[in-house]
N, C-alpha and C positions, 0 to 999 in steps of 0.2 A: 299339503305338498309341494316338494318343495322342488323345483326342475332346473338341472344347471343349464348355464346360460357360457358357454364355450362356441366362437363364433369366428368365424377368417377365412383365410384362403392356404390351399399350402400346392406346396408346388411339388411334381415328381415328373422320372420320365418310363415310358410305356414304352412298346416294341412299335409306334408309330409316329413318336418320338417325344416332346417336350409337352407336358400338361398340368392345367390349374384346375385344382379340388375346390368348389367352396363349398363352405359349409354355413345356412343357412338354422339358426334359430326357431321353432314356432311355437316348439312346446306343446302343452294343452291349453294356448290362449285360442282357437278357433272354436274352439267345444265352449271352451266360456262365451265368448264371444257371438257363438251360436243362437247359446239362453240368453243373451240379454240381447240378439233380436228377436229371439219369440217372442221376448216380454216388452217387444217395444223400450226398453228404455230409452234408445237416444231420440224418438218421436214425442214417449213426455215428458220427457229434462227439457227438449227444445219448448215446448208447448207454456210448461211453467215459466221457466228460468228467462226462454230468448236464446239470444244470443250474446255473446261474449264481445266488451266491446272491440277488440285485435279479433281479425277475423280470421286470421290464422290455424285457430282450434276453436271449438265451441265447448260450452260446458258441458255438454251430452258426453265428445270425443276426449276431453280429458277428463271427466268422472269415469267412464268408460276404463281409460287406463289403469287410472286409481283402484278402480274394484278388481282390474286383472292383476294388479299388483299386491293388496291383502290381501286375495285370495290365495294366488298362487306363489306366492314366494315369504320367507318368514321374516324379508325388508321391513324396517323402521319407514316413514310417511316420508323422510324424507331420501332428497338425492334419487328420486325420480328417474334424469336421465342418465343419472349412471346405470341404472337397473334394467333401463327402458333399449340400455346402449347393445348391447348385442343380438337382439332380438331383432326380427326383421318387421320394416312397419303395417306390410299386410297383416304379420301374423297379430297386429294390436289393431287392427283393423282404422291404423292412419297411414297418412303418404310418409314419403321420406322430409320432405320440407314441414310436414305439422311434427313427425319426430322428431326433428332439428327442433323446434319450436318447445317443445315440452321442458322446465325447468321448475324449481319449487314454486318461484311467485304466481306461474300461472296454478300450477294443483293450491296452492293458499283460498288462488279471489274464487278460484273455482266453486270452494269447499265455506269459503263466503257467502257464493251466489245461493248456496245451501242451505245457506241457516240464516235467508234473508225472510223477509217479510213474501216474494217472490213462490218460494216453495211450499209455503204452505199445505197447498192442496195437493203436492208431487204424490207424497207417499201415499196418501188415499188413490190417488187414483192410478197409482203401480199396480199396487195391492188388486183394487178390486179387479184390474186390468188379469191382472196374476190367476185370482181367482178362478173368474168369468173360463179362464183358458183352460183352469185345469176341471171344473165343473164340466166344460161340455168335452176334454177327454175323457171322462172318467164316464160319459153318458154317453158316446161311444165306443168304450170296453164295455158299459152293461149291458149294450146291443148287439154287439156283434158277439158278443158272452151267449146270450140268449136265442140263437140261430143258428 
């Protein structure tokens, strides 16, 4: 899915005088963030990888933005800051200061941490959590349909 990323502001004149229209690009990012939160992505990444040396962005926040980039745009895995520029920081799940700290080097350090020995259990723990959540949802649906 490709999201058009336009933003900015437009000035116009109305009957009540001049007005400024602010356009905030949100796109499907909140939907993807909902599923990442439901899968407790940040909690699991933080517990496996710890925190980054730079406290502005954790590994979980950086990798969450990277996942959004991979899933929602056909853009390559570099120039992340340019890709994120028109998107509202809240839609990405980060603050404006954290968005300003996004860069390719930070993404590379997060991917290095993901490939490190500290991350060995991350994929297993994440998959286990998702399977348990799906199992409980299926059991709920089965009970709901029986009653």
